[in-house]
Z-matrix of the N, CA and C atoms (Angstrom, degrees):
N
C 1 1.459
C 2 1.533 1 108.35
N 3 1.301 2 116.43 1 173.89
C 4 1.471 3 120.70 2 -176.04
C 5 1.522 4 109.32 3 -117.85
N 6 1.341 5 116.28 4 107.42
C 7 1.458 6 120.93 5 -178.20
C 8 1.528 7 112.94 6 -122.13
N 9 1.325 8 117.71 7 -6.48
C 10 1.460 9 121.44 8 -179.46
C 11 1.528 10 108.77 9 -136.38
N 12 1.327 11 116.18 10 130.28
C 13 1.451 12 120.32 11 -176.29
C 14 1.516 13 110.54 12 -143.37
N 15 1.321 14 115.04 13 177.56
C 16 1.463 15 120.79 14 -177.95
C 17 1.516 16 109.87 15 -145.09
N 18 1.317 17 115.90 16 139.79
C 19 1.454 18 122.27 17 165.77
C 20 1.521 19 106.96 18 -132.94
N 21 1.330 20 115.96 19 103.37
C 22 1.463 21 120.61 20 -175.13
C 23 1.525 22 112.95 21 -100.34
N 24 1.318 23 117.81 22 -6.32
C 25 1.463 24 120.93 23 -176.34
C 26 1.525 25 111.15 24 -82.55
N 27 1.338 26 115.72 25 149.86
C 28 1.464 27 119.57 26 179.69
C 29 1.528 28 110.49 27 -78.14
N 30 1.321 29 115.13 28 170.68
C 31 1.461 30 120.99 29 -175.05
C 32 1.523 31 111.85 30 -60.04
N 33 1.322 32 116.97 31 -41.15
C 34 1.458 33 120.52 32 -177.27
C 35 1.531 34 111.34 33 -64.38
N 36 1.326 35 116.81 34 -38.59
C 37 1.465 36 120.94 35 178.72
C 38 1.525 37 110.65 36 -64.43
N 39 1.327 38 116.54 37 -42.34
C 40 1.467 39 119.91 38 179.34
C 41 1.528 40 111.25 39 -67.55
N 42 1.320 41 116.86 40 -39.93
C 43 1.462 42 119.85 41 178.66
C 44 1.532 43 110.85 42 -61.21
N 45 1.312 44 116.95 43 -41.96
C 46 1.465 45 121.00 44 -179.62
C 47 1.522 46 110.50 45 -68.22
N 48 1.330 47 116.89 46 -44.50
C 49 1.474 48 120.11 47 -176.92
C 50 1.529 49 111.92 48 -65.32
N 51 1.334 50 117.32 49 -42.53
C 52 1.467 51 120.47 50 -173.64
C 53 1.525 52 113.82 51 -101.81
N 54 1.340 53 116.67 52 4.39
C 55 1.470 54 121.71 53 176.80
C 56 1.532 55 111.18 54 52.16
N 57 1.304 56 114.74 55 49.06
C 58 1.463 57 122.14 56 -179.99
C 59 1.523 58 108.45 57 -147.35
N 60 1.339 59 116.25 58 157.79
C 61 1.459 60 121.30 59 -178.01
C 62 1.523 61 110.27 60 -109.15
N 63 1.335 62 116.55 61 138.67
C 64 1.453 63 121.37 62 174.54
C 65 1.527 64 109.90 63 -63.21
N 66 1.312 65 116.35 64 134.59
C 67 1.459 66 121.54 65 174.94
C 68 1.521 67 109.79 66 -68.81
N 69 1.338 68 115.93 67 -41.52
C 70 1.465 69 120.42 68 -179.95
C 71 1.521 70 108.71 69 -144.15
N 72 1.327 71 115.60 70 79.68
C 73 1.459 72 120.67 71 -175.68
C 74 1.523 73 112.35 72 -61.54
N 75 1.326 74 117.79 73 -27.43
C 76 1.465 75 120.95 74 -178.20
C 77 1.523 76 112.04 75 -65.09
N 78 1.327 77 117.69 76 -23.72
C 79 1.461 78 121.67 77 -179.16
C 80 1.522 79 112.84 78 -87.36
N 81 1.329 80 116.68 79 -8.02
C 82 1.465 81 120.64 80 -177.20
C 83 1.515 82 111.51 81 -92.48
N 84 1.328 83 115.56 82 132.20
C 85 1.460 84 121.91 83 174.70
C 86 1.528 85 108.69 84 -132.12
N 87 1.342 86 119.22 85 123.90
C 88 1.462 87 120.08 86 175.22
C 89 1.526 88 109.87 87 -54.65
N 90 1.330 89 116.54 88 142.53
C 91 1.460 90 118.64 89 -172.11
C 92 1.519 91 111.40 90 -165.26
N 93 1.336 92 114.94 91 165.82
C 94 1.465 93 122.67 92 163.41
C 95 1.519 94 106.41 93 -96.24
N 96 1.333 95 116.34 94 131.45
C 97 1.461 96 121.42 95 -172.45
C 98 1.526 97 111.79 96 -110.37
N 99 1.316 98 115.93 97 133.11
C 100 1.459 99 123.50 98 169.78
C 101 1.524 100 106.86 99 -102.62
N 102 1.314 101 116.86 100 115.68
C 103 1.451 102 120.08 101 -176.07
C 104 1.518 103 113.50 102 -55.96
N 105 1.323 104 117.35 103 -33.79
C 106 1.457 105 120.58 104 -176.71
C 107 1.534 106 112.99 105 -74.55
N 108 1.347 107 116.50 106 -3.41
C 109 1.462 108 121.18 107 169.28
C 110 1.528 109 110.63 108 -94.19
N 111 1.340 110 117.32 109 -3.37
C 112 1.459 111 124.35 110 176.68
C 113 1.527 112 111.84 111 53.27
N 114 1.343 113 116.32 112 53.32
C 115 1.465 114 119.46 113 -175.94
C 116 1.523 115 112.39 114 -72.41
N 117 1.324 116 115.58 115 160.27
C 118 1.457 117 121.98 116 172.03
C 119 1.522 118 107.62 117 -91.26
N 120 1.323 119 116.07 118 119.60
C 121 1.465 120 121.32 119 -174.82
C 122 1.529 121 109.42 120 -128.92
N 123 1.348 122 117.96 121 163.15
C 124 1.468 123 120.25 122 -174.82
C 125 1.530 124 112.97 123 -71.53
N 126 1.331 125 115.57 124 133.67
C 127 1.460 126 122.43 125 175.70
C 128 1.527 127 109.25 126 -140.82
N 129 1.330 128 114.50 127 159.78
C 130 1.467 129 122.47 128 169.47
C 131 1.515 130 106.54 129 -123.71
N 132 1.332 131 118.18 130 126.87
C 133 1.462 132 121.01 131 -175.56
C 134 1.521 133 112.26 132 -101.47
N 135 1.328 134 114.42 133 165.06
C 136 1.460 135 121.93 134 178.31
C 137 1.525 136 112.16 135 -67.52
N 138 1.324 137 118.44 136 -16.51
C 139 1.468 138 121.45 137 177.26
C 140 1.517 139 112.51 138 -84.22
N 141 1.332 140 116.16 139 -30.15
C 142 1.467 141 120.23 140 -173.77
C 143 1.528 142 109.62 141 -136.23
N 144 1.323 143 115.84 142 79.90
C 145 1.466 144 121.89 143 -178.39
C 146 1.530 145 111.66 144 -59.54
N 147 1.348 146 114.76 145 -28.35
C 148 1.464 147 119.78 146 -171.11
C 149 1.524 148 112.86 147 -91.39
N 150 1.342 149 117.81 148 3.26
C 151 1.461 150 121.17 149 -175.60
C 152 1.528 151 112.01 150 -122.48
N 153 1.335 152 115.51 151 141.40
C 154 1.463 153 121.78 152 168.06
C 155 1.524 154 106.66 153 -103.08
N 156 1.326 155 115.73 154 120.49
C 157 1.455 156 121.30 155 -178.64
C 158 1.528 157 109.89 156 -117.94
N 159 1.315 158 116.33 157 166.07
C 160 1.458 159 121.75 158 177.21
C 161 1.521 160 108.54 159 -107.54
N 162 1.338 161 116.57 160 112.58
C 163 1.459 162 123.50 161 178.88
C 164 1.520 163 109.05 162 -114.18
N 165 1.319 164 116.38 163 154.33
C 166 1.466 165 121.51 164 -179.90
C 167 1.527 166 110.50 165 -84.62
N 168 1.328 167 115.24 166 130.93
C 169 1.470 168 122.11 167 178.35
C 170 1.528 169 108.79 168 -74.27
N 171 1.339 170 115.63 169 124.92
C 172 1.458 171 122.44 170 -176.44
C 173 1.508 172 108.76 171 119.28
N 174 1.340 173 116.67 172 91.15
C 175 1.450 174 121.29 173 -169.74
C 176 1.524 175 112.61 174 -69.33
N 177 1.332 176 115.15 175 132.12
C 178 1.460 177 122.29 176 174.84
C 179 1.527 178 108.32 177 -109.76
N 180 1.342 179 118.34 178 107.45
C 181 1.465 180 119.34 179 174.84
C 182 1.525 181 110.03 180 -60.09
N 183 1.304 182 116.71 181 154.83
C 184 1.463 183 120.33 182 -176.97
C 185 1.519 184 112.43 183 -60.10
N 186 1.345 185 117.32 184 -26.49
C 187 1.465 186 121.48 185 -177.26
C 188 1.527 187 113.95 186 -89.86
N 189 1.326 188 118.07 187 -5.36
C 190 1.470 189 120.81 188 -177.20
C 191 1.526 190 110.64 189 -63.74
N 192 1.319 191 116.66 190 138.39
C 193 1.466 192 122.14 191 -177.85
C 194 1.524 193 113.05 192 -98.24
N 195 1.328 194 116.61 193 -29.17
C 196 1.463 195 121.68 194 -172.06
C 197 1.510 196 109.97 195 -121.23
N 198 1.318 197 117.07 196 131.66
C 199 1.460 198 121.42 197 -176.84
C 200 1.526 199 112.92 198 -62.40
N 201 1.336 200 116.89 199 -22.09
C 202 1.460 201 120.03 200 178.35
C 203 1.519 202 112.45 201 -65.61
N 204 1.318 203 117.06 202 -13.04
C 205 1.463 204 121.61 203 -179.41
C 206 1.524 205 111.45 204 -56.61
N 207 1.328 206 117.32 205 -34.10
C 208 1.463 207 121.86 206 -171.80
C 209 1.520 208 114.36 207 -64.43
N 210 1.338 209 117.92 208 -19.41
C 211 1.469 210 119.09 209 178.14
C 212 1.522 211 111.62 210 -66.29
N 213 1.337 212 116.31 211 -17.62
C 214 1.463 213 121.11 212 179.95
C 215 1.522 214 112.86 213 -92.09
N 216 1.318 215 117.58 214 -6.56
C 217 1.466 216 120.42 215 -171.86
C 218 1.531 217 112.58 216 -126.39
N 219 1.313 218 116.72 217 29.02
C 220 1.467 219 119.00 218 172.87
C 221 1.520 220 109.99 219 -65.30
N 222 1.326 221 116.65 220 -34.56
C 223 1.461 222 123.54 221 177.90
C 224 1.520 223 109.76 222 -127.10
N 225 1.314 224 115.00 223 158.66
C 226 1.467 225 121.78 224 173.28
C 227 1.523 226 107.96 225 -140.92
N 228 1.323 227 116.74 226 132.97
C 229 1.463 228 120.44 227 176.99
C 230 1.522 229 109.00 228 -72.35
N 231 1.323 230 116.68 229 122.62
C 232 1.464 231 120.43 230 -176.63
C 233 1.521 232 111.13 231 -60.09
N 234 1.334 233 117.22 232 -28.82
C 235 1.460 234 120.45 233 -177.32
C 236 1.526 235 112.94 234 -71.38
N 237 1.340 236 118.14 235 -18.95
C 238 1.468 237 119.75 236 -172.51
C 239 1.533 238 114.34 237 -122.51
N 240 1.327 239 118.41 238 9.44
C 241 1.471 240 118.53 239 -176.23
C 242 1.528 241 112.34 240 -63.65
N 243 1.341 242 117.68 241 -26.90
C 244 1.462 243 119.98 242 179.62
C 245 1.523 244 112.25 243 -72.31
N 246 1.332 245 116.75 244 -14.17
C 247 1.465 246 121.07 245 -175.90
C 248 1.528 247 112.70 246 -103.95
N 249 1.306 248 117.35 247 -26.54
C 250 1.457 249 120.77 248 -172.18
C 251 1.535 250 111.46 249 -83.67
N 252 1.337 251 118.41 250 131.05
C 253 1.464 252 120.90 251 -179.22
C 254 1.532 253 113.67 252 -55.37
N 255 1.323 254 116.78 253 -33.40
C 256 1.465 255 119.74 254 -177.73
C 257 1.522 256 112.89 255 -66.30
N 258 1.349 257 116.49 256 -24.95
C 259 1.463 258 119.69 257 -169.97
C 260 1.521 259 115.02 258 -122.69
N 261 1.335 260 118.15 259 -21.47
C 262 1.468 261 119.06 260 -169.10
C 263 1.520 262 113.40 261 -64.16
N 264 1.341 263 117.90 262 -26.59
C 265 1.458 264 119.93 263 -179.38
C 266 1.529 265 113.55 264 -91.17
N 267 1.322 266 116.51 265 -1.59
C 268 1.475 267 119.04 266 -179.14
C 269 1.528 268 111.23 267 -125.37
N 270 1.322 269 117.38 268 25.27
C 271 1.464 270 119.99 269 -177.80
C 272 1.520 271 112.89 270 -60.56
N 273 1.326 272 116.71 271 -25.01
C 274 1.462 273 120.68 272 179.13
C 275 1.521 274 112.85 273 -93.62
N 276 1.330 275 116.89 274 -2.09
C 277 1.466 276 120.46 275 175.91
C 278 1.532 277 108.03 276 -91.58
N 279 1.293 278 113.81 277 77.91
C 280 1.460 279 120.65 278 -172.14
C 281 1.522 280 111.50 279 -95.60
N 282 1.318 281 114.50 280 156.13
C 283 1.462 282 119.09 281 176.48
C 284 1.514 283 110.39 282 -149.28
N 285 1.322 284 114.20 283 162.66
C 286 1.461 285 123.06 284 170.03
C 287 1.516 286 107.48 285 -102.86
N 288 1.317 287 117.17 286 128.81
C 289 1.459 288 122.53 287 175.46
C 290 1.524 289 106.60 288 -100.55
N 291 1.325 290 116.95 289 117.86
C 292 1.464 291 121.74 290 -169.64
C 293 1.530 292 110.93 291 -92.54
N 294 1.323 293 115.77 292 118.02
C 295 1.466 294 122.54 293 -178.30
C 296 1.518 295 109.86 294 -133.01
N 297 1.342 296 115.69 295 172.12
C 298 1.457 297 118.88 296 160.78
C 299 1.526 298 111.64 297 -129.52
N 300 1.344 299 117.13 298 1.15
C 301 1.466 300 120.76 299 174.86
C 302 1.522 301 109.13 300 -168.55
N 303 1.334 302 115.69 301 158.42
C 304 1.454 303 121.48 302 167.93
C 305 1.524 304 107.56 303 -140.40
N 306 1.314 305 116.20 304 168.64
C 307 1.463 306 121.09 305 -172.57
C 308 1.521 307 110.74 306 -124.86
N 309 1.334 308 115.40 307 137.59
C 310 1.465 309 121.81 308 176.01
C 311 1.526 310 108.85 309 -136.00
N 312 1.323 311 114.72 310 156.95
C 313 1.457 312 121.54 311 -178.68
C 314 1.529 313 110.44 312 -114.23
N 315 1.314 314 116.24 313 126.04
C 316 1.464 315 122.58 314 176.09
C 317 1.521 316 109.60 315 -90.96
N 318 1.327 317 115.93 316 127.50
C 319 1.463 318 119.91 317 176.02
C 320 1.526 319 109.38 318 -74.41
N 321 1.322 320 116.05 319 129.80
C 322 1.465 321 121.87 320 179.30
C 323 1.527 322 111.81 321 -98.91
N 324 1.335 323 116.74 322 -5.59
C 325 1.465 324 121.61 323 174.04
C 326 1.524 325 107.58 324 -144.74
N 327 1.318 326 116.48 325 168.25
C 328 1.463 327 121.00 326 -171.62
C 329 1.526 328 113.69 327 -67.04
N 330 1.333 329 118.10 328 -20.66
C 331 1.456 330 121.88 329 -178.53
C 332 1.530 331 113.27 330 -99.56
N 333 1.315 332 116.88 331 -6.59
C 334 1.453 333 120.32 332 -179.30
C 335 1.516 334 114.11 333 74.48
N 336 1.316 335 117.02 334 21.04
C 337 1.465 336 119.31 335 178.39
C 338 1.530 337 111.36 336 -73.77
N 339 1.319 338 115.48 337 -30.46
C 340 1.461 339 121.23 338 176.11
C 341 1.521 340 108.28 339 -115.00
N 342 1.331 341 115.81 340 127.93
C 343 1.455 342 120.67 341 -175.75
C 344 1.522 343 110.55 342 -135.23
N 345 1.328 344 114.61 343 153.14
C 346 1.462 345 121.83 344 174.07
C 347 1.526 346 108.55 345 -118.26
N 348 1.317 347 116.24 346 123.05
C 349 1.460 348 121.28 347 178.99
C 350 1.526 349 109.83 348 -82.72
N 351 1.347 350 115.96 349 137.96
C 352 1.455 351 122.27 350 177.31
C 353 1.526 352 110.41 351 -124.30
N 354 1.318 353 114.55 352 141.91
C 355 1.466 354 122.05 353 169.30
C 356 1.524 355 107.32 354 -97.28
N 357 1.328 356 116.61 355 123.67
C 358 1.455 357 122.29 356 -176.84
C 359 1.525 358 108.70 357 -110.02
N 360 1.323 359 116.89 358 125.76
C 361 1.454 360 121.37 359 -178.95
C 362 1.519 361 110.02 360 -149.46
N 363 1.323 362 116.93 361 173.23
C 364 1.452 363 120.42 362 172.77
C 365 1.529 364 109.01 363 -71.67
N 366 1.318 365 117.91 364 155.69
C 367 1.467 366 120.13 365 -177.88
C 368 1.527 367 113.98 366 -55.46
N 369 1.342 368 117.49 367 -31.77
C 370 1.469 369 120.13 368 -179.94
C 371 1.531 370 112.74 369 -98.28
N 372 1.340 371 116.82 370 7.20
C 373 1.475 372 123.35 371 177.86
C 374 1.532 373 112.80 372 61.92
N 375 1.317 374 117.17 373 23.22
C 376 1.461 375 120.50 374 179.88
C 377 1.525 376 110.72 375 -80.00
N 378 1.339 377 117.83 376 161.62
C 379 1.469 378 120.42 377 177.60
C 380 1.528 379 111.10 378 -66.01
N 381 1.322 380 115.86 379 152.71
C 382 1.457 381 121.12 380 175.84
C 383 1.521 382 108.57 381 -146.47
N 384 1.329 383 115.67 382 174.98
C 385 1.465 384 120.88 383 -178.04
C 386 1.521 385 110.72 384 -121.73
N 387 1.331 386 114.94 385 141.57
C 388 1.462 387 122.13 386 169.54
C 389 1.519 388 108.66 387 -102.46
N 390 1.322 389 116.17 388 149.29
C 391 1.463 390 120.76 389 174.34
C 392 1.521 391 109.51 390 -74.21
N 393 1.333 392 116.27 391 132.56
C 394 1.451 393 120.97 392 179.16
C 395 1.514 394 111.92 393 -141.38
N 396 1.333 395 114.79 394 170.38
C 397 1.461 396 122.85 395 170.93
C 398 1.518 397 108.01 396 -122.84
N 399 1.332 398 117.04 397 149.26
C 400 1.463 399 120.06 398 -177.85
C 401 1.529 400 110.65 399 -128.79
N 402 1.320 401 115.01 400 160.92
C 403 1.458 402 121.63 401 179.42
C 404 1.524 403 108.85 402 -152.47
N 405 1.326 404 116.15 403 152.28
C 406 1.461 405 121.74 404 173.43
C 407 1.520 406 108.54 405 -108.65
N 408 1.319 407 116.13 406 129.36
C 409 1.465 408 122.65 407 -176.05
C 410 1.519 409 109.58 408 -121.31
N 411 1.324 410 116.40 409 136.74
C 412 1.461 411 121.83 410 176.75
C 413 1.522 412 108.83 411 -94.32
N 414 1.334 413 116.59 412 116.15
C 415 1.460 414 121.83 413 179.74
C 416 1.531 415 108.82 414 -75.68
N 417 1.344 416 117.11 415 114.19
C 418 1.475 417 118.83 416 -175.85
C 419 1.522 418 113.41 417 -68.74
N 420 1.325 419 117.44 418 -19.80
C 421 1.465 420 120.24 419 -178.84
C 422 1.523 421 112.28 420 -80.18
N 423 1.331 422 116.20 421 -32.72
C 424 1.461 423 120.16 422 -175.82
C 425 1.521 424 113.08 423 -116.04
N 426 1.339 425 116.20 424 -7.92
C 427 1.467 426 121.69 425 -178.14
C 428 1.522 427 111.29 426 57.05
N 429 1.331 428 115.82 427 38.95
C 430 1.459 429 121.60 428 176.95
C 431 1.522 430 109.18 429 -118.25
N 432 1.335 431 116.00 430 156.47
C 433 1.455 432 121.68 431 179.58
C 434 1.522 433 110.09 432 -96.72
N 435 1.328 434 116.11 433 133.43
C 436 1.457 435 122.63 434 177.95
C 437 1.518 436 108.89 435 -115.56
N 438 1.329 437 116.50 436 130.62
C 439 1.455 438 121.69 437 173.02
C 440 1.527 439 108.75 438 -96.69
N 441 1.322 440 115.71 439 124.19
C 442 1.464 441 120.96 440 -173.03
C 443 1.528 442 109.93 441 -132.53
N 444 1.337 443 116.20 442 164.35
C 445 1.470 444 119.74 443 -179.19
C 446 1.523 445 111.30 444 -148.64
N 447 1.328 446 113.83 445 164.17
C 448 1.457 447 122.34 446 172.11
C 449 1.517 448 108.65 447 -128.15
N 450 1.326 449 116.68 448 151.97
C 451 1.467 450 123.30 449 176.50
C 452 1.522 451 108.67 450 -97.84
N 453 1.335 452 116.27 451 131.77
C 454 1.457 453 120.47 452 177.86
C 455 1.524 454 110.28 453 -83.76
N 456 1.335 455 114.67 454 140.56
C 457 1.463 456 120.40 455 177.93
C 458 1.520 457 109.81 456 -122.09
N 459 1.335 458 115.17 457 160.33
C 460 1.453 459 122.55 458 -179.99
C 461 1.523 460 108.87 459 -142.30
N 462 1.334 461 116.81 460 177.46
C 463 1.458 462 119.92 461 177.02
C 464 1.522 463 109.59 462 -60.50
N 465 1.312 464 116.21 463 139.29
C 466 1.464 465 120.75 464 178.70
C 467 1.523 466 110.56 465 -65.04
N 468 1.333 467 116.19 466 141.47
C 469 1.461 468 119.36 467 172.09
C 470 1.534 469 108.93 468 -76.05
N 471 1.317 470 116.59 469 -178.53
C 472 1.464 471 119.77 470 -173.86
C 473 1.528 472 111.71 471 -59.47
N 474 1.319 473 117.07 472 -43.15
C 475 1.457 474 120.69 473 179.87
C 476 1.521 475 111.76 474 -64.27
N 477 1.331 476 116.88 475 -48.71
C 478 1.455 477 120.30 476 -176.35
C 479 1.526 478 112.62 477 -71.84
N 480 1.332 479 117.94 478 -26.49
C 481 1.466 480 119.43 479 178.74
C 482 1.522 481 111.25 480 -68.33
N 483 1.335 482 116.84 481 -22.03
C 484 1.463 483 120.16 482 175.78
C 485 1.531 484 111.16 483 -78.21
N 486 1.316 485 116.35 484 -26.78
C 487 1.468 486 121.03 485 -178.87
C 488 1.521 487 110.42 486 -91.41
N 489 1.329 488 116.23 487 -58.38
C 490 1.469 489 119.87 488 177.93
C 491 1.529 490 108.00 489 -87.87
N 492 1.326 491 114.89 490 67.96
C 493 1.462 492 121.11 491 -167.54
C 494 1.523 493 113.97 492 -86.50
N 495 1.336 494 117.76 493 5.47
C 496 1.462 495 119.68 494 176.38
C 497 1.533 496 110.08 495 -92.96
N 498 1.320 497 117.51 496 -59.05
C 499 1.468 498 120.61 497 -179.54
C 500 1.524 499 112.83 498 -96.17
N 501 1.339 500 116.83 499 -18.72
C 502 1.467 501 122.69 500 178.20
C 503 1.537 502 111.63 501 53.91
N 504 1.334 503 114.51 502 52.42
C 505 1.451 504 122.25 503 173.91
C 506 1.527 505 108.86 504 -123.16
N 507 1.312 506 116.65 505 163.60
C 508 1.458 507 121.85 506 174.80
C 509 1.519 508 108.70 507 -152.19
N 510 1.330 509 117.62 508 154.76
C 511 1.468 510 119.72 509 176.24
C 512 1.522 511 110.87 510 -68.24
N 513 1.323 512 115.15 511 155.43
C 514 1.463 513 121.97 512 178.40
C 515 1.523 514 109.19 513 -78.90
N 516 1.331 515 115.82 514 87.55
C 517 1.458 516 121.59 515 178.04
C 518 1.525 517 108.61 516 -77.00
N 519 1.327 518 116.72 517 127.76
C 520 1.457 519 121.83 518 -178.89
C 521 1.520 520 110.82 519 -98.04
N 522 1.315 521 116.08 520 142.96
C 523 1.459 522 119.83 521 168.55
C 524 1.534 523 107.72 522 -76.09
N 525 1.327 524 118.63 523 160.12
C 526 1.473 525 119.89 524 177.05
C 527 1.527 526 112.55 525 -54.79
N 528 1.341 527 117.08 526 -35.61
C 529 1.464 528 120.63 527 -179.42
C 530 1.528 529 111.52 528 -69.21
N 531 1.324 530 117.33 529 -28.81
C 532 1.463 531 120.91 530 -178.23
C 533 1.523 532 113.58 531 -82.21
N 534 1.323 533 117.38 532 -16.60
C 535 1.470 534 120.10 533 -173.82
C 536 1.526 535 112.35 534 -60.35
N 537 1.324 536 117.66 535 -48.59
C 538 1.466 537 119.55 536 -179.64
C 539 1.523 538 110.90 537 -70.40
N 540 1.326 539 117.62 538 -33.22
C 541 1.472 540 120.95 539 177.24
C 542 1.520 541 109.60 540 -61.96
N 543 1.326 542 116.21 541 -44.38
C 544 1.465 543 120.18 542 -179.99
C 545 1.528 544 110.62 543 -62.40
N 546 1.325 545 117.27 544 -46.71
C 547 1.460 546 120.36 545 -177.28
C 548 1.529 547 112.14 546 -65.37
N 549 1.321 548 117.25 547 -27.00
C 550 1.458 549 121.22 548 -179.34
C 551 1.529 550 112.44 549 -95.65
N 552 1.344 551 115.36 550 20.13
C 553 1.461 552 122.34 551 175.59
C 554 1.523 553 113.60 552 64.37
N 555 1.329 554 115.94 553 27.03
C 556 1.455 555 119.65 554 175.10
C 557 1.525 556 111.48 555 -80.74
N 558 1.303 557 116.07 556 169.23
C 559 1.455 558 121.67 557 -179.40
C 560 1.517 559 110.43 558 -94.07
N 561 1.328 560 115.30 559 136.12
C 562 1.460 561 121.17 560 173.33
C 563 1.515 562 108.38 561 -131.86
N 564 1.314 563 116.40 562 156.83
C 565 1.460 564 120.78 563 179.51
C 566 1.519 565 110.36 564 -68.03
N 567 1.331 566 116.32 565 143.59
C 568 1.464 567 119.34 566 175.86
C 569 1.521 568 111.34 567 -81.05
N 570 1.332 569 117.78 568 -11.23
C 571 1.464 570 120.67 569 177.76
C 572 1.526 571 109.16 570 -78.82
N 573 1.326 572 115.45 571 131.85
C 574 1.460 573 121.10 572 -176.80
C 575 1.528 574 109.27 573 -117.12
N 576 1.320 575 116.26 574 108.75
C 577 1.469 576 121.02 575 -178.39
C 578 1.524 577 111.66 576 -115.57
N 579 1.327 578 115.20 577 29.32
C 580 1.458 579 120.83 578 -179.53
C 581 1.523 580 110.44 579 -72.91
N 582 1.315 581 117.35 580 135.99
C 583 1.463 582 121.58 581 177.95
C 584 1.532 583 109.68 582 -69.85
N 585 1.325 584 115.90 583 131.04
C 586 1.448 585 121.49 584 -178.08
C 587 1.520 586 110.81 585 -128.99
N 588 1.315 587 115.27 586 156.86
C 589 1.461 588 122.20 587 174.25
C 590 1.531 589 108.53 588 -108.77
N 591 1.315 590 116.88 589 124.41
C 592 1.470 591 122.14 590 -178.80
C 593 1.516 592 109.35 591 -115.38
N 594 1.330 593 116.13 592 119.58
C 595 1.456 594 121.64 593 -175.90
C 596 1.528 595 110.14 594 -120.15
N 597 1.338 596 118.56 595 124.82
C 598 1.483 597 119.05 596 174.83
C 599 1.513 598 110.81 597 -62.56
N 600 1.317 599 116.89 598 138.63
C 601 1.461 600 120.38 599 179.64
C 602 1.529 601 109.49 600 -134.08
């Protein structure tokens, strides 16, 4: 699964790459993200193709009562989103999650006691997008609206199955051509054969 990611590019680089403008560039800071800290990271939603916004990682369905729910929705299996209560009603609320790397751990023994961390990126280290779903949640304690998202995952390709060799999953990395198709609710293959660079860290 994908729980740690990176966006090291500045706002201007992301705006140029994705042909969209930051809503509030002053609030954006390039960073390495730990999903379990529920950070606000750059996304582009199906409602606003022309905007880069900051949404919190860890999807909160509109019906969720407890904020702790989001620890269960950092990722969603693309094969089962139509079945899961958290996602089935928001399948058309799509987003691009903007990264330039993510991190996975390779098990070096059968129990996972020894692991090797890898940084996964495109060969040229350029920004890319993951397929995601988003939701707006009303916090009953503060009466404020939170925009949140989840990252979709799929079966690992041959390269990633050697690295993420415990669960053999990988995020749904989109090609530039697939980004607009995804946002417009088009169909794309769940198989991911994108060339990646994996560096031990």
